[in-house]
C-alpha positions as CSV (number, residue, x, y, z in Angstrom):
1,M,0.0,0.0,0.0
2,S,1.3,3.5,-0.9
3,Y,1.6,6.5,1.5
4,A,-1.3,8.1,-0.4
5,D,-3.5,5.1,0.1
6,E,-2.7,5.0,3.8
7,D,-3.4,8.8,4.1
8,M,-6.8,8.1,2.6
9,F,-7.5,5.3,5.0
10,F,-6.6,7.4,8.1
11,A,-8.5,10.4,6.8
12,E,-11.6,8.3,6.2
13,A,-11.2,6.8,9.7
14,Y,-11.0,10.2,11.3
15,H,-13.9,11.4,9.2
16,T,-16.2,8.5,10.2
17,G,-15.1,8.3,13.8
18,D,-13.4,4.9,13.4
19,D,-10.1,6.2,14.8
20,L,-10.3,4.1,17.9
21,W,-6.5,4.5,18.5
22,T,-7.2,8.1,19.4
23,D,-8.5,7.0,22.8
24,I,-5.4,5.0,23.8
25,P,-4.4,6.5,27.2
26,F,-0.9,7.7,26.4
27,K,-1.2,11.2,27.7
28,R,0.0,10.1,31.2
29,H,3.3,9.2,29.6
30,A,3.5,12.5,27.6
31,Q,2.8,14.4,30.8
32,K,6.0,12.9,32.3
33,L,7.9,14.5,29.4
34,M,6.9,17.9,30.7
35,L,9.3,17.3,33.6
36,F,12.3,17.3,31.3
37,I,11.7,20.4,29.1
38,P,11.2,24.1,30.0
39,K,7.8,25.7,29.9
40,G,7.3,27.6,26.7
41,S,9.4,25.2,24.6
42,N,8.5,24.5,21.0
43,V,7.2,20.9,20.6
44,L,6.3,19.0,17.4
45,D,3.6,16.4,17.5
46,I,4.1,14.0,14.6
47,G,1.0,12.4,13.1
48,A,-1.2,14.6,15.2
49,G,-4.5,13.3,14.0
50,R,-7.4,15.2,15.7
51,G,-4.9,16.9,18.0
52,H,-5.6,15.2,21.4
53,M,-2.0,15.1,22.3
54,L,-1.4,18.5,20.9
55,R,-4.0,19.9,23.3
56,E,-2.6,18.0,26.2
57,L,0.9,19.5,25.6
58,G,-0.6,22.9,25.2
59,K,-2.1,22.8,28.6
60,F,1.4,22.7,30.0
61,G,2.3,26.0,28.4
62,F,4.2,24.7,25.3
63,R,4.0,26.0,21.8
64,V,2.9,23.0,19.8
65,I,2.8,22.2,16.0
66,G,0.9,19.2,15.0
67,L,2.3,17.7,11.7
68,E,-0.3,15.9,9.6
69,S,-0.3,14.7,6.0
70,S,-4.1,15.0,5.6
71,E,-5.2,18.4,4.4
72,M,-8.7,17.7,5.7
73,L,-7.4,17.2,9.2
74,V,-5.1,20.2,9.1
75,V,-7.9,22.5,7.9
76,Q,-10.4,21.2,10.4
77,G,-7.9,21.1,13.2
78,N,-6.9,24.7,12.8
79,S,-10.5,25.8,12.5
80,D,-11.3,23.9,15.8
81,L,-8.3,25.5,17.5
82,K,-9.5,28.9,16.4
83,N,-13.0,28.3,17.6
84,E,-11.7,27.1,21.0
85,Q,-9.5,30.2,21.1
86,I,-6.3,28.3,21.7
87,D,-4.8,28.9,18.3
88,K,-2.2,31.4,19.6
89,E,0.3,28.7,20.7
90,L,-1.2,25.6,18.9
91,R,-1.5,24.9,15.2
92,F,-1.6,22.2,12.6
93,V,0.8,22.1,9.6
94,Q,0.5,19.8,6.6
95,G,3.6,17.9,5.7
96,N,5.5,14.7,5.2
97,T,7.3,13.1,8.1
98,L,10.2,12.1,5.8
99,N,10.7,15.6,4.5
100,M,9.5,17.9,7.3
101,P,8.7,21.6,6.5
102,F,10.9,23.0,9.3
103,V,14.4,24.4,9.6
104,E,17.1,22.6,11.6
105,K,16.9,22.7,15.4
106,S,13.4,24.1,15.5
107,F,12.1,22.1,18.5
108,E,13.0,21.3,22.1
109,A,10.9,18.1,21.9
110,V,9.2,15.8,19.4
111,V,6.3,13.5,20.2
112,D,5.3,10.6,18.1
113,V,2.4,8.5,19.3
114,G,1.6,5.6,16.9
115,H,2.9,7.1,13.7
116,L,6.4,5.5,13.2
117,Q,4.9,2.0,13.3
118,H,3.2,2.7,9.9
119,I,6.3,3.8,8.1
120,P,8.0,1.1,5.9
121,V,11.3,-0.3,7.3
122,D,13.1,1.0,4.2
123,D,12.2,4.6,5.3
124,F,13.3,4.3,9.0
125,D,16.7,5.9,8.4
126,T,15.1,8.9,6.7
127,Y,12.6,9.2,9.6
128,V,15.5,9.2,12.1
129,N,17.5,11.7,10.1
130,E,14.6,14.1,9.8
131,T,13.7,13.8,13.5
132,A,17.3,14.5,14.5
133,R,17.5,17.4,12.1
134,V,14.6,19.3,13.5
135,L,15.5,18.7,17.2
136,K,17.9,21.0,19.1
137,Q,20.9,19.4,20.8
138,D,19.7,17.7,24.0
139,G,16.2,17.9,22.7
140,L,13.9,15.0,23.5
141,L,12.0,12.5,21.4
142,F,9.0,10.7,22.9
143,L,7.8,7.6,21.1
144,A,4.9,5.2,21.6
145,V,5.0,2.3,19.2
146,L,3.6,-1.2,18.9
147,S,5.6,-3.8,20.8
148,K,6.8,-7.2,19.4
149,K,5.7,-8.7,22.7
150,T,2.0,-8.1,21.8
151,P,0.4,-11.6,22.2
152,R,-2.3,-11.0,19.6
153,Y,-3.2,-8.2,17.1
154,F,-6.4,-9.0,15.3
155,K,-5.7,-12.4,13.6
156,W,-1.9,-12.1,14.0
157,Y,0.4,-13.1,16.8
158,P,3.4,-10.8,16.9
159,A,5.1,-12.3,20.0
160,I,5.6,-15.7,18.3
161,E,6.0,-14.6,14.7
162,Q,9.4,-14.5,13.1
163,K,8.7,-11.2,11.3
164,N,7.9,-7.8,12.7
165,D,5.6,-6.6,10.0
166,Y,1.9,-7.1,9.5
167,E,-0.6,-5.6,7.0
168,L,-4.3,-5.3,7.6
169,E,-6.7,-3.8,5.1
170,G,-3.7,-2.4,3.3
171,V,-2.2,-0.6,6.3
172,R,1.3,-1.4,7.4
173,Y,2.1,-2.2,11.1
174,H,5.6,-2.7,12.5
175,F,6.1,-4.2,15.9
176,F,9.3,-3.0,17.6
177,T,11.7,-4.5,20.1
178,E,13.7,-2.4,22.6
179,E,17.0,-3.5,20.9
180,E,15.6,-2.3,17.6
181,I,14.8,1.1,18.8
182,S,18.2,1.5,20.5
183,K,20.0,0.5,17.4
184,M,17.8,2.4,15.0
185,F,18.2,5.8,16.8
186,G,21.7,5.2,18.1
187,K,23.6,7.4,15.6
188,Y,21.9,10.6,16.8
189,F,20.2,9.8,20.1
190,E,20.9,8.3,23.5
191,V,18.2,6.3,25.3
192,V,16.9,7.9,28.4
193,K,14.3,5.2,29.0
194,I,12.4,2.4,27.2
195,K,9.6,0.5,28.9
196,G,6.7,-1.7,27.9
197,D,3.1,-0.6,28.4
198,A,-0.1,-2.6,28.3
199,P,-2.9,0.0,28.6
200,F,-5.6,-2.6,28.0
201,G,-4.1,-5.5,29.9
202,K,-1.2,-7.8,29.3
203,N,-3.2,-10.1,27.0
204,D,-4.1,-7.2,24.7
205,T,-2.0,-4.9,22.4
206,M,1.3,-3.9,24.0
207,Y,3.4,-0.8,23.3
208,L,6.9,0.4,23.8
209,I,7.3,3.8,25.4
210,A,10.7,5.4,24.7
211,L,12.3,8.7,25.7
212,L,15.4,9.6,23.7
213,R,17.8,12.5,23.9
214,R,19.4,14.2,20.9
215,K,23.2,14.0,21.1
């Protein structure tokens, strides 16, 4: 499936309300990020969707940009922010994660909740390079991605499968290990912390939560 096809899939899910992943309770982890960066910092939310995480970050006094590939989500998101009168420090920008429309060292922190796992493995290096490029030195990257320890994901069993990739209805899913994240980001980042998380119980979908610091 192409990026364009995936964009259409996610845009349709957000339009129809089928974006069940939006309700995954990750904000408690993102809130911990606030302990590490100064109030007023510039933060980038990659794959911002409807802007739930963007709003949470905004509550802590950060200037937040939500990067989204879907024009529909960007237009609607910015309209909603304006109507809520919180558009002074928060906004959506349309763009590609692999070629971000920002200058070098633009942000003190980058947050990616559930976006990286949909990128093809061949593009991982480009993702890492772009993320490192827009982060300031000592800036933080917060990741929440699918874990290879997930016992079951729909009709697939990541924990016992040899491969890490799964496709459902044309959408790509990659299930990560801690070692993979450490190696993947090692050129530009040092690992502050990586831990597993099972928000729906240990027999359901599991995630890896990682906090990385730009070297």
